[in-house]
N, C-alpha and C positions, 0 to 999 in steps of 0.2 A: 112157217113154223117159228115160234118165238124163241128167244135166247133162254137157255137153261140158266135160271137165276143162281144155281150153285157155282157157276164159273165166274160170276160177276165179282165176288170178293178177290179172286186172283187177278182179274183185270184191273181192279182199283189199286191193288198193291203194285202192279206193273206200271200204272199211271204215276204213282208216287215215285217209284224208282226211276222211271224215265225222266220225270221232271227234275229230280235232284241231280241226275247224272249229266243231263245235256244243257240245262239252263245256264250253268256256270260258264260255258263257253262264251255266251253272249254278254256276260257281266264281268269278264276278266279285267277290263280297264277300270271299272268302278271299284272293284274289290282292291285292285292294286293301289288306286289313289287313296282309299280310306286306310289301308294297312301300311301305306308308305313303302311299297315294294315295286319292283319292275313287273311288266306284263309277263315275261318269261318266268319270273319267280312265282307269280300268281298261277301260272300254268302248272306248277308243282302241286297245287291243291287238287288238280285233276288227277295227277299221277298218284297222290296219296290215297284218294278215294279208290282208284283202280287197284292199287296194291292191297288195300283192305279187302276188296272183293276176292283177289287172288288167294290171299291167305285164309280168309274166313270161309270160303266156299267148301273146300275139302274137309277142313277141321270141323266146322259146325254140322255138315252133313254126316261125317263119320261118327260123331257122337250123338246124333239124333235119329239114326235109322231105326232104332228099336222103340222109339216113342211114337204115339199116335200122330199122324200127319197134321191134323187140325191143331193140336196143341203146339207142335213145332212151328207151324206157320204163324200162329198168334204170338209166340215168343219172339220170333224173328222180326215180325212187324213192330212189336213193342220196342226192340232195340233200334230199329231203323227210325222210328218216330222220335225216340228220346235223343239220339245223337244229331238228328237234323234240327231238332228244336234247340239243342245246345250250340249248333253252328250259328244260329241267329244272334247269339249273345257272346260269341268268342271275342275276347278283348284284343288279341294281337295275332300276328302271323304264325308264331310257333304253336299257340294253342289251337288256332284254326287248322293247322296242318295235322295235328294229333287227332282232333275231333273228326276231320274229314276221313282220315284213315279208319277210325272207329265206325263211322257211318257206313263205310263200304263193306264191313264184315258180314252183315246179314244179307246183302244183295244177292250174291250167287247162290247161297243156300236157299233163299226164298224161291228163286226160279228153278233150282234143282228139285226141291220138294214139289213145287207147284206144277212142274212139267209132268211128273209121275201122277200126281193127284188128278190133273186134267185128263190124262189118258185113261185113268181108272173110271172117272165120272162119265167118260164118253161112251164106253162100250165098244165092242168089236167093230172095226171098220171106220170109226169116226175119230180116232185118236188125233190125227193131224189137224182136223177141224177144231177140236177143243183146245189143243195146244196153241193154235193160231189165235183163237179167241182170247186166251190168256195174254198173249203178246200184243193183242190189240191195244191194251193199256199203254204199251210203249209207243205205238204209232200215234195214238190220240195225244199222248204227252207231247210228242214232237210237232204235231199239227196244231194243237190248240194251247196246251198249258205252257209249253216252253216259250212261245212268242208272247203270250199273255203275261207270264211271270217276268220275262225279260223286260217288257214294257214297264211293268210295275217297279222292277228294280231300278230302271233308268229314271223313271219319273219321281219316285219317292226315295227308296233306299234299297240297296241290294240285300240287306238283312231280312226284308219282307219275303224274299225268295225262300229262305230256309223256314220261316214261320209258316208259309203256305204249304210247303212240303210236309211239315209236321202235322198240319191240319188234315191233309190227304191221308197220312198214316193213321190218324185217329178214325177217320171214316172207314178205312180198310179194316181196322181192328173190329169195329162194330159189325160190319157185314161178314167178316170171317166167323165171328161168334154166332151170328144169327142164321146164316145161310149155308155155310160149308158143313156138310155132313161128317159124322165120325167115320173114319175108314180104318180097317184093320191094318195093324203094323206087321211087318215081316220080322218076327222074333228070332228067326233062324239065322239071319245075316249078322255080320259084324264088320268092323272097320276094315280089316285086312282083306276080307272076302270082297268088299265093294271096290277095293283098289286093284283087283287082279287084272282088270282090263288094261292097266298101264303096262303090262308085260308085252302087249301087242304093238308091233311097229305101226300097224294101221292106225291105232288111236293116236300115237305120237305125231304122225304125219298130219292128221286132221287138226290137232292142237297147234302145230307149227303153221299150217296154212292160215288158221284163224288169227293167231297172235302176230305173225309177221305181215301177211298179205292184207288183212283187215286193218292192221295198224297204219298202213299207208294212208287210208282215208282220215284217220284221226290227226295226221299231221296238218290236214286241211281244216277239219272241223274244230280243232282245239283253238285255232287262231283266226276263226272266221270273222270275228268282229273287226280287228285291226286290218285284216285283208280287205274287207268290203269298204270300210270307212276311209282307210289311208290309200290303198291301191286303186280301188274301184270308184272312190269318191262318193259313196253312199253316206247320207247324213246319219249321225248316231241315233237320232229320233226315229229313223226308218228301219232300224235293225230288227224290230219286232216283225215287220213285214217280210224281211229277208228270212227270218227263222220260220215264218209260216210257209214260205216258198220251199225251204229245205224240208220242213215237216210234211208238206204235200207230196214231195218226192218220195219220202220214206213210206208213206201210205201206199203209193202206187208201186214202189219197189218191192214192198213186202208181198203184195199180191202177185206181181210179175214173177218174183223169184220162185214162188210156189208153183205158178202156172208152167214156167219153163222147166222146173225140176221134174214135174210129172211127165213132161213130154220128151225132154232130152236126156233125162237121168241126172242125178245130183252131181256126178263127177264132171260131165261135160258142161253142165250149167255153171258150176263153180269156176272152171277154167275160162269160160266165156265172160263171166262177170268180172273176174280179176283182170282180164285183158282190157275190158271196158273201163275199169277203175284206173288202170295205168294210163289209158288214153285221155280220160277226163282230167286226171291230175296234171298231165302234161299240158292240157289246155288251160288249166288254172294258172300254171306257171307263166305261160307265154301271153295269155290273153286277158288276164284279170283287170288290166287297166281300162279295157273297154266295158263300160258299165252294163250294157245289155247282154253282152256275152258272159260277163261275170255272173249275172243273175240267172241266165240259162244254165250255166255250169253248176250253180248252186242247187238247182232243181235236179239235175242229172246226178251230181255227187250224192245228194240226199237219197235219191232213189236207189243208187248202187249200194249205199251204206246198209240198207235193210234187205236188199234183194238176196244177199248171201245167206241170211239167217236160215231159211228153209232148207236149201241143199246141204249146207255144212252140218246142220243138226241131224239130218237124215244120215249123212256119212258117219257121224259119230255114233248114232244109234246102231248102225250096222257093225261098228267096231266094238260095241259094248252091250250085247244083247241081254246080259244078265246083271248089269250094273247101271241101269238107266239113270237112277237118281244121282249117283256119284258122277257119272259121265256128263249129265246135264250141268252139274255144278262146276265141273272142270271146264266145260265149254264157256260158262259165264266167266270163269277165271281167265280163260284164254282171250275172250273178247275184251276183258279189262286189262290184260297185259298189252293187248293191242292199243287200248286207250292210253295206257301209261307210256308205252314206247313211242306212240305217235306224238303225244304232248312233249315228251322229253327230247327225242331226236329232232322233232320239228322245231323245237326252241333253240337248238344249237346254232343254226345260221343266224338267228335273230340276236343271240348273244355276241356273235361276231360282227354285228352291225349291218347285216344284209337286210334287204326289204322283206316285207311280209308275204310275198309270193314265193319265197324260197323254201318254206316248209313243205310245200306241195312237191317240190323237186326231190326232196328226201323221200316223200311218199311214193313217188314213181319208182325209186329203187326198192323200197320195201315191198310194193305190190308186185314188182317183177320177180322178186325172190319167192313170194307166195304163189305166183303163177307157175314158176318152175317146179315147186314142190307139188302143186296140184296136177301138173302133167305127169309127174312121177307116180303120184297116187292113182291117177286114172289108168296108167299102164298096169299097175299091180292089182288094183281093186275095182276095176270097172264093173258096172252092174251085171254084166253077163256072167261074171265069175261068182262062184260061191266063196264064202270065207275060207273054207278048207282048201280049195284050189289055190287061192291067193297066198295062203300061208305056205303051201308047198312050193310055189314059185318063188316065194320070198326068201327061202332058205339059202340059195346060192348068192342072193343079193346082199345078205348080211355078212358074207365072208369078206 
């Protein structure tokens, strides 16, 4: 059976978003040198983009739910394309910081709307498949585009990275216009109605697991280039191959996470994966000076970074059955809070003059917190319970 071409525009959009979000990790030293800032300061560009996602996701979703999904997606991709193109010509650090923030605004909203559109295109019983096809763009970005653009950025100039992302955005716009069908909008809903799921403790636990636990991996990924070049002794010219290795892990992890979630249940899978994250980050801290071990851990950490996506999104969909679009947007916000927290907290030991393996030690602590919250969630909302039963049990817990 061939791929439904209607889902391809969403995947291309995901390709562009994945490329802009993750390529910057491999080019931090280049950007820092040109803008005459330190590598930890360059890491703030990651945080700025992530904060843009956090702020933009709920606001843009809230004000777009009454408009046709196709038009909303086109406008969001226009904004994404514009601000990434402007990033290519930003003259200084302050302007780059502002533009990266603006670039992040449409990110979460695009995936929020796209998730609901993909499920509607799929039909009954195939929603998860179509949503995973949309997120295939992210995995392809990490497998192919991120290492390719990282290489181009090293070999020529990092500004080409943003120009290429702008080009992907233009392609996504064309295919959104040509192939995405018009879908009916829900004129009955409004901003406050979409936010009602935030009254549930269940939803907040999922967001906390995502923001804190997943943030642990971003302490590693945000500073992967200096970790691999300075600690592991990899040549800068070989970082593109390191990113391919991480991207391959992400592709495998994306599939493995869905496989495990179907068989163990999303709650148990989430706990297992967070435990493995904690173990792998511990390995990064102690063993990154051994080049072969560091490369193996790069693949493992890459796999774990995407494996959580399927189970954690299922957990959120269970928590917000009537606010799927806003919930999906908040999940993107939570993932990017994780991105921002990982880059920020991971940079603290570096600012103190500690080696580049120390951010992963911070990640161990963040992942442990996420694991403890996941265990609590599993106790309250394991798959065998209905939402109503869990809510009843949760009443004494809130006292």
